[in-house]
Structure formats: C-alpha cells, structure tokens
C-alpha positions in Angstrom: 2.7 -135.3 39.9 4.6 -137.9 37.9 5.7 -141.2 39.5 9.1 -142.5 38.8 9.3 -146.2 38.2 12.8 -147.7 38.8 14.4 -149.4 35.8 14.2 -153.2 36.1 17.5 -154.8 36.5 18.2 -158.0 34.6 18.1 -160.9 36.9 20.2 -162.8 34.4 23.0 -160.2 34.6 22.9 -160.3 38.4 23.1 -164.1 38.3 26.1 -164.0 36.0 27.9 -161.5 38.3 27.0 -163.6 41.4 28.1 -166.8 39.8 31.4 -165.2 38.6 32.2 -163.8 42.1 31.3 -167.1 43.8 33.9 -169.1 41.9 37.1 -169.9 43.9 40.2 -168.8 42.1 42.6 -171.7 42.7 45.6 -169.4 41.9 44.7 -166.9 44.7 42.5 -168.8 47.2 43.6 -169.1 50.8 43.6 -172.5 52.5 40.3 -171.8 54.1 38.7 -170.8 50.8 40.0 -174.0 49.1 38.5 -176.1 52.0 35.1 -174.7 51.1 35.2 -176.8 47.9 33.5 -180.2 48.1 35.8 -182.9 49.0 38.7 -180.6 49.7 40.0 -180.8 53.3 42.9 -179.2 55.1 45.5 -181.6 53.7 44.4 -181.3 50.1 44.0 -177.6 50.4 47.6 -177.4 51.6 48.7 -179.6 48.7 47.1 -177.2 46.2 48.9 -174.2 47.8 52.2 -176.2 47.8 51.7 -177.0 44.1 51.2 -173.3 43.4 54.4 -172.4 45.3 56.5 -175.0 43.5 55.1 -174.7 39.9 53.5 -171.3 39.8 49.9 -170.5 38.9 47.6 -173.1 37.4 47.3 -172.5 33.6 44.0 -174.5 33.3 41.5 -175.8 35.7 42.4 -179.4 34.6 46.0 -178.8 35.9 44.7 -179.3 39.4 44.5 -183.0 38.6 48.3 -183.0 39.0 47.8 -182.3 42.7 48.1 -185.5 44.8 44.7 -186.4 46.2 42.7 -184.9 43.3 41.5 -187.4 40.9 38.8 -187.3 38.1 35.9 -187.8 40.6 37.0 -185.0 42.9 37.7 -182.8 39.9 34.2 -183.4 38.5 32.8 -182.2 41.9 34.8 -179.0 41.9 35.3 -178.0 38.2 32.2 -175.8 38.1 33.2 -174.0 41.3 36.7 -173.0 40.5 38.4 -170.6 38.1 42.0 -169.7 37.3 41.2 -166.0 36.5 
C-alpha cells in the first residue's frame, strides 16, 4: 500500500493572499471598516466616505491626505493597511 503525502503549500503564497485580503479598500470600505484603521474614529471615517461621495474614488493612497483630519502622521500609521484596488 502506497501512502499519499499531501503537497506542501507555500506559506509565502498564503501570507501574500492573507495580506492582500486584509487591506482595507478606502474606495469601498464601510464606515465600520474604516474605523478599524489605527487613529480613524467615526468622525474621520465619515469624512472619508463624504470625500468619496463628493470627489469619486481615491486615485492613490496618498490622496486620503486631502481628507480633513488625516495628516502625514496618521497617513504613515495607515498607509500599509489600505489599498485603492
């Protein structure tokens, strides 16, 4: 009888997928999802949504700096946790 050994999955591939799916899309995120970002409370989350409604989707992550209440320090805290795709 021959034993079957399952193929090893690449942990790196799994990490990439997990990382990608854990990013918050600032063009699609709900208020609650935005509030999960460090330093983003209900007021700032609503400002992000209001900005999207007024100006359309963000074209770059850096564009979120145009939202009142998000400065360079807050952007540095969230830039690796957000995406626009």
